[in-house]
VOMIKOL-381297 format. One line per field, with one value per atom (N, C-alpha, C): x, y, z; residue in three letters. Coordinates in steps of 0.001 Angstrom, whole numbers, plus 500000, padded with zeros to 6 digits. Example, Ala and Ser with C-alpha at 12.3 -4.5 7.8 and 13.67 -1.06 7.14 Angstrom:
! residues 2
xx = [513190:512300:513200:512850:513670:512900]
yy = [494310:495500:496700:497750:498940:500030]
zz = [507800:507800:507800:507080:507140:507870]
code = [ALA:ALA:ALA:SER:SER:SER]
This chain:
! residues 271
xx = [598470:598065:598376:597904:598306:597145:596181:595079:593792:592774:591498:590472:590664:589689:589801:588674:588696:589149:589272:589690:591182:591849:593265:593345:594107:594274:595701:595837:597181:597726:596964:597424:598063:597906:598476:599458:600616:601592:601111:601548:601197:602476:602482:603648:604008:602981:603236:603863:603359:603866:605264:605549:606915:607901:607556:608426:608596:607499:607556:608537:608473:609383:610844:611079:612479:613021:612115:612546:612623:612336:612436:611151:610020:608754:608141:607019:606356:604966:604543:603188:603232:603549:603653:603339:603107:602737:603790:603653:604602:604723:603587:603624:604431:604426:605210:606684:606942:608339:608981:608150:608671:609208:608447:608912:610116:610022:611135:612416:612270:613455:614106:613325:613920:614945:614609:615558:616708:616422:617486:618448:617873:618678:619316:618513:618990:619592:619226:619753:620383:621455:622057:622450:622110:622388:621213:620168:619062:618201:618255:617467:617889:619123:619597:618701:617998:617085:616013:615387:614322:614798:615961:616478:616917:617555:617967:616768:615674:614498:613876:613768:613143:613936:615270:616107:615977:615864:615713:614369:613330:612007:612083:612737:612872:613634:614682:615457:614573:613762:612919:611885:611234:610254:610911:612076:612811:613153:613651:614026:612806:611678:610505:610039:609971:609417:610429:611716:612707:613145:612924:613401:612294:611048:609946:608797:607787:606615:605537:605863:604871:604607:603353:602997:601939:601687:600722:601261:601041:601611:600548:600695:599914:600932:600883:601836:601155:601478:600797:601438:600611:601146:602000:601474:602284:602856:602146:602653:602445:603006:602821:603741:603291:604119:605454:606454:607800:608219:609431:609961:610034:609725:609804:608927:607616:606646:606617:605970:605944:605428:604317:603721:604637:605331:606229:607416:608004:609143:608730:607577:607125:606680:605888:605305:606309:607424:608501:609022:609026:609561:608483:607341:606197:604954:604576:603493:602184:601949:600646:600697:601770:601832:600720:600172:599048:599455:599059:599467:598264:598055:597097:597866:597692:598283:597277:597786:596927:597403:596527:596882:595581:595626:594432:594683:595897:596180:595375:594586:593739:594509:595691:596471:596949:597287:597670:596497:595302:594108:593804:594066:593881:594760:596037:596966:596522:596005:595550:594428:593479:592388:592892:593883:594465:595185:595818:596573:595629:594442:593478:593070:593097:592675:593626:594881:595873:596429:595983:596540:595475:594973:593886:594347:595669:596208:596680:596166:596532:595271:595233:594130:594701:593945:594309:593169:593461:592455:592590:591552:591632:591247:592068:591835:593071:592947:594089:594828:596154:596988:596689:596155:595827:594510:593867:592639:592863:593661:593995:592775:591803:590601:589867:589817:589154:589885:591194:591998:591723:591818:591708:590299:589284:587913:587380:588214:587788:587500:586464:586123:587276:588041:589127:590245:590496:591473:590993:589756:589183:589182:588968:588916:590307:591337:592675:593522:593386:594272:593604:594296:593832:594598:593873:594536:594793:594470:594841:596237:596778:598114:599008:600342:601280:601162:601347:601226:602509:602949:604041:603401:603619:603090:604253:604121:605203:604915:605742:605643:606820:606808:607933:607720:608541:608557:607176:606457:605127:605009:605618:605419:606015:607036:607565:606608:605546:604506:603339:603496:602490:603080:602459:602951:602793:603534:603519:602117:601354:600034:599034:599458:598610:598956:599855:600185:600669:601834:602373:602633:603062:603285:601997:600886:599607:599175:599562:599224:599966:601251:602047:601498:601164:600649:599321:598477:597226:597485:598396:598716:599425:600322:601032:600062:599017:598067:597069:597044:595986:596547:597828:598399:599006:599093:599588:601108:601571:602986:603635:604855:605555:605373:604472:604291:605504:605753:606935:606478:607334:607095:608347:608193:609320:609025:610047:609904:611092:610810:611867:611354:612267:611850:612952:612555:613556:614281:615590:616445:617123:616875:617423:618946:619533:620985:621554:620626:621065:622102:621770:622678:621850:622502:621746:620912:621394:620634:619289:619310:618060:617101:617614:616785:616142:616915:616405:615379:615679:614745:613416:613498:612291:611453:612165:611478:610710:611303:610668:609385:609451:608254:607168:607562:606557:605881:606664:606088:605159:605452:604656:603438:603634:602562:602030:602732:602306:602682:603544:603967:605317:605980:607312:608171:608259:608876:610117:611291:612522:612586:612971:613068:614437:614857:616141:616001:617149:617121:616321:616521:615799:614302:613897:612458:611874:612625:612147:612030:613029:612996:611780:611454:610339:609016:608932:607716:607455:608491:608403:608318:607904:607817:606974:607466:606732:607032:607900:608315:609785:610238:611667:612352:613173:613891:615034:615053:616028:617345:618418:619713:619619:620326:621274:620653:619368:618698:618222:618090:617707:619000:619218:620470:620128:621089:620854:620415:619397:618802:619802:620801:621752:622533:622614:623340:622469:621156:620242:620218:620786:620777:621248:622245:622618:623968:624741:626097:627032:626512:627378:628282:629298:630244:629580:630111:629670:628485:628073:626962:627495:626733:627128:627083:626557:626328:627471:628542:629629:630913:631935:633205:633550:634723:635146:634634:634848:634464:633833:632796:632260:631665:632025:631536:630251:629172:627911:627903:627137:626948:626010:625988:625128:623668:623314:621920:621575:622498:622233:622011:622511:622320:620971:620255:619020:617788:617945:616802:617237:616482:616813:615857:616295:615413:615617:614614:614692:613532:613722:612652:612503:611256:610961:609995:609947:609069:608236:606980:606135:606414:606832:607183:605946]
yy = [871454:870080:869789:870645:870513:870142:870959:870607:870513:869831:869741:870634:870946:871681:873190:873881:875318:876094:875443:876090:875805:876816:876651:875806:874737:873810:873963:874645:874920:873733:872619:871468:870394:870555:869598:870326:869714:870381:870532:871553:871831:871925:871267:871316:872762:873574:874974:875735:875486:876243:875770:874487:874002:874658:874720:875421:876868:877498:878888:879076:878173:878231:878062:877097:876836:878030:878773:879952:881209:881075:882229:883045:882483:883172:883114:883815:883910:883290:882752:882178:880681:880364:878972:878857:877640:877360:876435:876221:875403:874008:873439:872090:872057:873164:873253:873418:874268:874486:873230:872429:871146:870263:870181:869397:870076:871380:872111:871971:871911:871796:870412:869409:868091:868218:868960:869164:870051:871119:872026:871367:870588:869978:868674:867754:866409:866238:867155:867066:868421:868786:870115:870334:871480:871804:871581:870869:870524:871722:872796:873968:874568:874256:874737:874266:873142:872646:873694:874241:875192:876455:876942:878176:877943:876800:876495:876391:875779:875642:876995:877857:879160:880005:879951:880722:880234:878918:878373:878818:878851:879289:880757:881572:882983:883118:882341:882401:881926:880905:880370:881411:882056:883075:884202:884623:885716:885337:884111:883660:883622:883132:883014:884379:885383:886665:887491:887177:887960:887340:886037:885394:884740:884731:884159:885166:884836:885684:885262:884298:883816:884874:885138:886223:885751:884426:883918:882654:882562:881497:880790:879483:878697:878093:878506:878084:877053:875779:874686:874355:874347:874113:875262:876459:877672:877911:877481:877690:879104:879396:880696:881744:883005:884053:884217:884426:884814:886005:886433:887478:886904:887724:887315:886138:886329:885365:885455:884493:884428:885740:886251:887434:888658:888730:889856:889825:888642:888513:888819:888261:888441:889883:890445:891753:892898:892635:893636:893927:892887:893023:893182:892530:892599:892873:894148:894495:893818:893435:892805:891268:890695:889260:888796:887639:887111:885828:885662:884500:883908:882613:881861:880976:881198:880347:879251:878063:876911:876293:876207:875596:875328:874379:874087:874356:874755:875055:876303:876178:877298:878596:878507:879726:880365:879538:880083:880814:880279:880934:882261:882362:883630:884704:884353:885286:885588:884579:884775:885793:885731:886692:888110:888232:889560:890045:889116:889451:889965:889379:889782:891237:891721:893101:894124:893697:894658:894335:893226:892869:892180:892879:892316:891373:891111:890170:888877:888635:887471:886844:885513:884802:883611:883170:881990:880984:879818:878786:877662:877454:876458:875032:874496:873133:872319:871049:870169:869959:869955:869772:868473:867505:866219:866236:867399:867583:868651:868359:869371:869889:868988:869408:870489:870280:871243:872586:872526:873768:874498:873777:874411:875031:874340:874790:875721:876019:876928:878305:878987:880283:881285:881289:882253:881952:880656:880307:880724:880445:880772:882302:883030:884503:885076:884469:885085:884470:883172:882486:882207:882606:882345:881113:879991:878723:878600:879626:879671:880308:880819:881429:880644:880650:879868:880194:879195:879283:878718:879298:878703:877921:876621:875778:875453:875909:875816:874714:873688:872593:872754:873816:874079:873320:872327:871572:871028:870523:869957:868527:868118:866748:865705:866096:865124:864868:865675:865404:864589:864201:863346:861932:861014:859650:858956:857892:857211:856760:856277:855772:856882:858138:859306:859848:859189:859442:860871:861233:862563:862802:861777:861942:862281:861707:861978:863435:863998:865411:866311:866037:866849:866652:865402:865101:865848:865964:866672:868106:868775:870173:870227:869295:869273:869194:868406:868184:869324:870247:871290:872686:872846:874177:874183:875352:875393:875292:875107:875092:876378:876241:877403:877563:876774:876826:876279:876764:876374:875544:874616:873819:873860:874338:874326:873306:872504:871487:871594:871631:871363:870226:869386:868097:867552:866919:866232:865210:865231:864431:863318:862097:860957:860957:860892:860855:859509:858541:857194:857288:858127:858320:858431:858420:858463:859715:860838:862097:861979:861447:861291:860391:859260:858287:858877:859630:860185:861280:862156:863245:862690:861672:861051:860408:859830:859166:860198:861354:862391:862874:863113:863588:862531:861302:860223:860009:860061:859852:860983:862212:863382:863579:863487:863818:862642:861468:860321:860436:861416:861635:862342:862295:862873:861827:861945:860888:861457:860959:861350:860549:861218:860534:860814:859874:860038:861062:861509:862441:861847:860559:859904:859886:859658:859654:861059:862058:863435:863803:863414:863695:863019:861832:861078:861807:862592:863369:864380:864754:865766:865109:863877:863154:863912:863989:864687:866133:866659:868046:868115:869233:869428:869999:869209:869659:870583:871758:872756:872581:873127:873066:873801:873338:872213:870889:870706:869440:869456:868261:868081:868074:869103:869240:869717:869598:870189:871654:872016:873355:874490:874448:875565:875761:874713:874800:875150:875200:875429:876898:877225:878594:879631:879265:880115:880824:880434:880946:880223:879160:878346:877451:876971:876090:874781:874228:872909:872955:874152:874245:874935:874856:875572:877075:877550:878998:879662:878932:879558:878784:879315:878601:878398:877922:877751:876498:876348:875147:875512:874784:874922:873581:873089:871803:872036:871415:871557:870690:871117:870264:869116:868090:866964:867407:868391:868873:869639:870443:871198:870293:869092:868122:867383:867597:866824:867547:868655:869284:869524:869046:869191:870179:870752:871666:871474:871807:871721:872469:872870:873544:872899:872839:872215:873119:872881:873669:872706:873069:872253:872589:871606:871900:872282]
zz = [788935:789263:790679:791527:792924:793805:794015:794868:794051:794606:793936:794617:795910:796675:796373:796532:796296:797519:798676:799894:800179:800694:801037:802290:802250:803398:803907:805046:805594:806377:806439:807204:806313:804994:804054:803141:802886:802016:800589:799926:798546:797734:796562:795707:795367:795032:794675:795828:797056:798203:798608:798451:798746:797775:796505:795535:795957:796350:796749:797918:798888:800042:799582:798727:798271:797482:796820:796036:796885:798200:799084:799219:798770:798844:800229:800399:801671:801684:800543:800432:800753:801972:802402:803883:804327:805728:806339:807637:808372:807755:807330:806755:805476:804697:803470:803775:804790:805159:805753:806382:806930:805787:804702:803532:802897:802710:802121:802939:804268:805107:805004:804601:804368:803240:802192:801096:801544:802271:802705:803677:804622:805678:805262:804712:804445:803051:802158:800789:800439:801128:800918:799489:798982:797586:796661:797152:796285:795904:796707:796385:795042:794620:793314:792182:792365:791324:791051:792100:791915:791226:791618:791001:789576:789300:787948:787010:787516:786706:786408:787419:787189:786217:786324:785439:783991:783801:782430:781830:782657:782172:781701:782467:782097:780766:780593:779345:778169:778408:777351:776895:777847:777465:776722:777192:776553:775112:774933:773588:772680:773162:772313:771853:772766:772322:771519:771628:770913:769582:769402:768194:767364:767848:767098:767052:766299:766256:767255:768141:769094:770145:770372:771304:772328:772382:773344:773988:775289:776129:776936:777049:778036:778989:780233:781266:782131:781921:782586:783943:784996:786331:786774:786668:786779:788185:789210:790564:791054:792215:792833:792175:792176:791563:792265:791442:791968:791131:791286:790397:788984:788011:786602:786270:786427:785917:784407:783779:782329:781719:782235:781637:781836:782953:783191:782223:782061:781133:779710:779312:777920:777658:778555:778319:778479:779138:779185:777811:776979:775618:774581:774806:773893:774732:774875:775785:775510:774233:773942:774063:774605:774807:775740:775479:776280:776961:778214:778992:779738:779540:780345:781317:782581:783601:783964:784193:784525:785825:786805:788079:788851:789773:790580:792059:792421:793821:794236:795310:795714:795972:796507:796789:795507:794520:793205:792614:792791:792185:792860:794165:794866:794243:794037:793404:791973:791302:789949:789829:790755:790719:790948:791829:792027:790780:790110:788857:787802:787728:786720:786836:788075:788289:787686:787459:786995:785605:785003:783696:782875:781841:781031:779978:779888:778920:779603:780811:781590:782162:782127:782767:783576:784552:785305:785218:784697:784432:785474:786275:787367:786892:786010:785478:785640:785944:786144:784837:784926:783725:783015:783745:783155:782363:782350:781576:780506:779488:778488:777720:777491:776808:777605:778931:779797:779790:779705:779666:778353:777255:775932:775743:776253:776035:777143:778133:779190:778577:779004:778430:778479:779569:779691:778695:778441:777447:776071:775775:774480:774254:775333:775208:774862:775411:775296:774196:773932:773028:771691:770636:769254:768751:768692:768316:766808:766086:764669:764499:765574:765544:766463:766216:767067:768554:769346:770804:771438:772545:773335:774499:774499:775590:776528:777773:778742:779769:779754:780730:781704:782474:783390:784696:784939:786216:786558:785545:785815:785379:784284:783804:784740:785535:786495:787657:787774:788763:788161:786913:786246:786183:786854:786897:785544:785321:784023:783631:784605:784250:783974:784135:783784:782401:781705:780311:780042:780600:780331:778847:778106:776673:775957:776421:775832:776045:777189:777459:776475:776280:775329:773912:773586:772243:771973:772991:772832:772365:773047:772668:771332:771102:769811:768636:768809:767711:767530:768482:768437:768380:768133:767898:766508:765872:764499:764381:763178:762887:763393:763927:764467:765955:766554:767999:768730:769937:770722:771941:772338:773529:774393:775633:776588:777664:777983:779043:779985:781278:782260:783150:783598:784155:785047:786190:787007:786140:786273:785380:786192:785822:786570:786514:787685:787758:788134:788399:788833:789950:790942:792071:793342:794507:795773:795959:795407:795514:794817:793609:792853:793626:794090:794781:796021:796789:798025:797759:796798:796489:795943:795112:794555:795682:796626:797748:798578:798812:799597:798916:797628:796916:796842:796581:796479:797839:798914:800243:800631:800173:800555:799674:798344:797410:796608:796705:795935:794465:794133:792770:792794:791621:791507:790819:789494:788660:787959:788360:787644:786345:785251:783962:783327:782487:781799:780658:780145:779028:777848:777612:776508:776750:778004:778333:778196:778610:778479:777011:776224:774783:774131:774587:774022:774284:775355:775602:774494:773756:772701:771329:771298:770007:768996:767764:766716:766597:767499:767476:767131:766614:766343:767583:768234:769435:769001:769554:769189:769954:769404:770093:771444:772449:772462:772862:772669:772999:774454:775005:776423:777236:778033:778779:780184:781127:782448:782342:783108:782956:783043:783953:784001:782693:781863:780610:779425:779652:778505:778130:776963:776437:777441:778209:779351:779195:778179:778124:779058:779710:780603:779780:780427:779749:779337:778272:777831:776861:776448:775504:774241:773144:771930:772098:773209:773375:774137:774454:775232:775059:775633:775701:777158:777458:778840:779450:780748:781450:782788:783184:784516:784903:786040:786531:787317:786859:787585:788837:789839:791007:790641:791467:791206:791163:791991:792010:790756:790261:789050:787853:787943:786853:786955:788051:788280:787794:787055:786384:784948:784016:782590:781926:780829:780074:778589:777828:776381:775748:774508:773777:772420:771942:770647:769891:768574:767703:766904:766693:765844:764391:763598:762203:761375]
code = [MET:MET:MET:THR:THR:THR:GLY:GLY:GLY:GLU:GLU:GLU:SER:SER:SER:SER:SER:SER:ALA:ALA:ALA:ILE:ILE:ILE:ASP:ASP:ASP:SER:SER:SER:THR:THR:THR:ARG:ARG:ARG:PRO:PRO:PRO:SER:SER:SER:ILE:ILE:ILE:ALA:ALA:ALA:ARG:ARG:ARG:VAL:VAL:VAL:TYR:TYR:TYR:ASP:ASP:ASP:TYR:TYR:TYR:LEU:LEU:LEU:LEU:LEU:LEU:GLY:GLY:GLY:GLY:GLY:GLY:LYS:LYS:LYS:ASP:ASP:ASP:ASN:ASN:ASN:TYR:TYR:TYR:ALA:ALA:ALA:VAL:VAL:VAL:ASP:ASP:ASP:ARG:ARG:ARG:GLU:GLU:GLU:ILE:ILE:ILE:GLY:GLY:GLY:ASP:ASP:ASP:VAL:VAL:VAL:PHE:PHE:PHE:LYS:LYS:LYS:ARG:ARG:ARG:ASP:ASP:ASP:LEU:LEU:LEU:PRO:PRO:PRO:GLY:GLY:GLY:SER:SER:SER:VAL:VAL:VAL:ALA:ALA:ALA:ILE:ILE:ILE:ALA:ALA:ALA:PHE:PHE:PHE:ALA:ALA:ALA:ASN:ASN:ASN:ARG:ARG:ARG:ALA:ALA:ALA:ALA:ALA:ALA:LEU:LEU:LEU:THR:THR:THR:ARG:ARG:ARG:ALA:ALA:ALA:VAL:VAL:VAL:THR:THR:THR:GLU:GLU:GLU:ILE:ILE:ILE:VAL:VAL:VAL:THR:THR:THR:THR:THR:THR:THR:THR:THR:GLY:GLY:GLY:VAL:VAL:VAL:ARG:ARG:ARG:GLN:GLN:GLN:PHE:PHE:PHE:ILE:ILE:ILE:ASP:ASP:ASP:LEU:LEU:LEU:GLY:GLY:GLY:SER:SER:SER:GLY:GLY:GLY:LEU:LEU:LEU:PRO:PRO:PRO:THR:THR:THR:ALA:ALA:ALA:ASP:ASP:ASP:ASN:ASN:ASN:VAL:VAL:VAL:HIS:HIS:HIS:GLN:GLN:GLN:VAL:VAL:VAL:ALA:ALA:ALA:GLN:GLN:GLN:ARG:ARG:ARG:ARG:ARG:ARG:VAL:VAL:VAL:PRO:PRO:PRO:ASP:ASP:ASP:ALA:ALA:ALA:ARG:ARG:ARG:VAL:VAL:VAL:VAL:VAL:VAL:TYR:TYR:TYR:VAL:VAL:VAL:ASP:ASP:ASP:THR:THR:THR:ASP:ASP:ASP:PRO:PRO:PRO:GLN:GLN:GLN:VAL:VAL:VAL:LEU:LEU:LEU:VAL:VAL:VAL:HIS:HIS:HIS:GLY:GLY:GLY:ARG:ARG:ARG:ALA:ALA:ALA:LEU:LEU:LEU:LEU:LEU:LEU:GLU:GLU:GLU:GLU:GLU:GLU:ASN:ASN:ASN:ASP:ASP:ASP:ARG:ARG:ARG:THR:THR:THR:ARG:ARG:ARG:VAL:VAL:VAL:VAL:VAL:VAL:PRO:PRO:PRO:VAL:VAL:VAL:ASP:ASP:ASP:VAL:VAL:VAL:ARG:ARG:ARG:ASP:ASP:ASP:PRO:PRO:PRO:GLU:GLU:GLU:GLY:GLY:GLY:ILE:ILE:ILE:ARG:ARG:ARG:ASN:ASN:ASN:HIS:HIS:HIS:PRO:PRO:PRO:ASP:ASP:ASP:THR:THR:THR:ARG:ARG:ARG:GLU:GLU:GLU:LEU:LEU:LEU:ILE:ILE:ILE:ASP:ASP:ASP:PHE:PHE:PHE:ASP:ASP:ASP:ARG:ARG:ARG:PRO:PRO:PRO:VAL:VAL:VAL:ALA:ALA:ALA:VAL:VAL:VAL:MET:MET:MET:PHE:PHE:PHE:SER:SER:SER:ALA:ALA:ALA:ILE:ILE:ILE:LEU:LEU:LEU:HIS:HIS:HIS:HIS:HIS:HIS:VAL:VAL:VAL:ASN:ASN:ASN:ASP:ASP:ASP:ASP:ASP:ASP:GLU:GLU:GLU:ASP:ASP:ASP:PRO:PRO:PRO:ALA:ALA:ALA:GLY:GLY:GLY:ILE:ILE:ILE:VAL:VAL:VAL:ARG:ARG:ARG:TYR:TYR:TYR:TRP:TRP:TRP:ARG:ARG:ARG:ASP:ASP:ASP:ARG:ARG:ARG:VAL:VAL:VAL:PRO:PRO:PRO:SER:SER:SER:GLY:GLY:GLY:SER:SER:SER:CYS:CYS:CYS:PHE:PHE:PHE:PHE:PHE:PHE:VAL:VAL:VAL:SER:SER:SER:HIS:HIS:HIS:PHE:PHE:PHE:ARG:ARG:ARG:SER:SER:SER:GLY:GLY:GLY:ASN:ASN:ASN:ASN:ASN:ASN:PRO:PRO:PRO:GLU:GLU:GLU:THR:THR:THR:THR:THR:THR:GLU:GLU:GLU:ALA:ALA:ALA:GLU:GLU:GLU:LYS:LYS:LYS:VAL:VAL:VAL:LEU:LEU:LEU:GLN:GLN:GLN:ALA:ALA:ALA:THR:THR:THR:PHE:PHE:PHE:GLY:GLY:GLY:ARG:ARG:ARG:GLY:GLY:GLY:ARG:ARG:ARG:TRP:TRP:TRP:ARG:ARG:ARG:THR:THR:THR:ASP:ASP:ASP:ALA:ALA:ALA:GLU:GLU:GLU:ILE:ILE:ILE:GLU:GLU:GLU:ALA:ALA:ALA:LEU:LEU:LEU:LEU:LEU:LEU:ASP:ASP:ASP:GLY:GLY:GLY:LEU:LEU:LEU:ASP:ASP:ASP:ILE:ILE:ILE:LEU:LEU:LEU:GLU:GLU:GLU:PRO:PRO:PRO:GLY:GLY:GLY:ILE:ILE:ILE:VAL:VAL:VAL:PRO:PRO:PRO:ALA:ALA:ALA:PRO:PRO:PRO:LEU:LEU:LEU:TRP:TRP:TRP:ARG:ARG:ARG:SER:SER:SER:GLY:GLY:GLY:GLU:GLU:GLU:ALA:ALA:ALA:GLY:GLY:GLY:THR:THR:THR:PRO:PRO:PRO:TRP:TRP:TRP:SER:SER:SER:GLY:GLY:GLY:GLY:GLY:GLY:GLN:GLN:GLN:ARG:ARG:ARG:GLU:GLU:GLU:LEU:LEU:LEU:THR:THR:THR:VAL:VAL:VAL:TRP:TRP:TRP:GLU:GLU:GLU:ARG:ARG:ARG:LEU:LEU:LEU:ILE:ILE:ILE:ALA:ALA:ALA:ALA:ALA:ALA:GLY:GLY:GLY:MET:MET:MET:ALA:ALA:ALA:ARG:ARG:ARG:LYS:LYS:LYS:PRO:PRO:PRO]
C-alpha cells in the first residue's frame, strides 16, 4: 500500500524503502534515507521497531508451518525483500508452501518479478491492501491459493498505515469471512504508548506519508473481531512467542526499551 504509479520515483519517499533502509537494506534512495535518518538521529532507539517486527513475523511463519496444517500464505503489504522473507521461512520447513505477496510499491514489484523467475510457488500481486476483493480475485492469487483450504493472512506492519476512515477492521473482516475454519491471522502494528516517543514518531510518518496510525492494544485486538486470539494475546512484538521474559513462553525478567514496546504482535485463528 505504498505507491500507485508503475514507475519508481526516486524523488519521493516510499514506506517500503524507508523500512528497507532501517533494516540495513540497499534498495533505497537519498530521499528515503533522509526520512530514516530522522528516526535514527532524532528518535534514537526507534530502529528497534523495524527489527522487532521482522523477527516476530519470522516466528509467526515458523509457528504456522510447524504447528498447523496451513501451507499457503497471503502477505499483505509485504515490502522489500530482506533476509528470511515469508516464502523462505516457510519453504525451508515445508518446500511446497505457497506465498502470495501483495504490494503496490514499484520497487517491490521489480523484486517480485525477479523472484518469480526462481520460485514457482510464489507470486507478487500489485493490488492495494485496501482493495481486498481485487487481491482475492487477481489471477495470480487464484492460481496459487486454494480458498477451500486454510490460509495464513499476514498483516505485518501494514494496518497502521491504513487510516481510520479507510476501515482497517473492514479489511480484516473481508478476509475473515472468505477463508475457511483453521485459517491463521498474524498482525503486527504500531502500539500507542501515550508518551513523547509515540507522538513524535507518529508526527514524522503523518507529515511524510499522510498516514501512520498508532493504536492501543484494545484497538488492535478489535481488528481481529470474530477470531480466536491465541496466547499470549496482543503484546509487544519482542515478547510475542519469543522466549523473552514476561510471556508464558519463558521465565526470567527483561525490561524492554520504550521503542520495543511501540510495536505489538498477535496471532488469531478462525474457529
